[in-house]
N, C-alpha and C positions, 0 to 999 in steps of 0.2 A: 371701064377704061376712061370714059369721058368724065366721070366724077373725079378720078385721080388727076386728070389734066386740069380740071377746074380748080381743084385744091392747090395744085402747083402754081397756077396763074395767080391765085389769091396770095399765096406765100411770096412769090416773086414780086408782085405788085406792092406788097407791104414792105419788102426790103427796098424796093426802088423809092417808095414814098417816104419812108422814115429813116433810111440809112443810105442815101445816095453816095456818100463818101466811100462806103464799102463796095458799092457797085463799081465805082471808078477804079478803086484799087484792084478789084477782080479783073476788070477789063485791061488794065495796064500793068499788071504785075511783072511782066518780063520786059516791057519796052521803056518804062520810065523809072528813074531812080530819084526818090525824094521829091516827086512832083505833087502838084496840087490841082484839083479840079477847078474849072472856072465856075463863076456864078451862073452863067447860062446853062452849063451842063447840069448843075444841081437843080435848077428850076425846071428844065425840060425833063429830067429824070423823075422828079416828083410828080409832074403833070402826067407823064406816061404811066407811072406807077398807079396813079389814081384811075386811069382808064383801064389798066390791066385788072385791077381789083374789081371794077364795075363789070368788066367782061366775064371774069370768073364767077362772080355772084349771079349774073344774068344766066350764064350757062348752067349753073347749079339749079336755079329756079326753073329753067326751061326743062331740064331733065327730070326734075321731081314733079 
């Protein structure tokens, strides 16, 4: 179970780091029409994505 959670964290972190526009669209699909994410959101999303990837990798290493 923990391995699956680690893999999910790595996948979510990769999405956050490389495609933050998609993350914004997913979060605001019903609330905003033709909106654009701010540069601050994109930067924070990339930074958080990097941390989530590191957490997932660290959890995998710890479990193995």
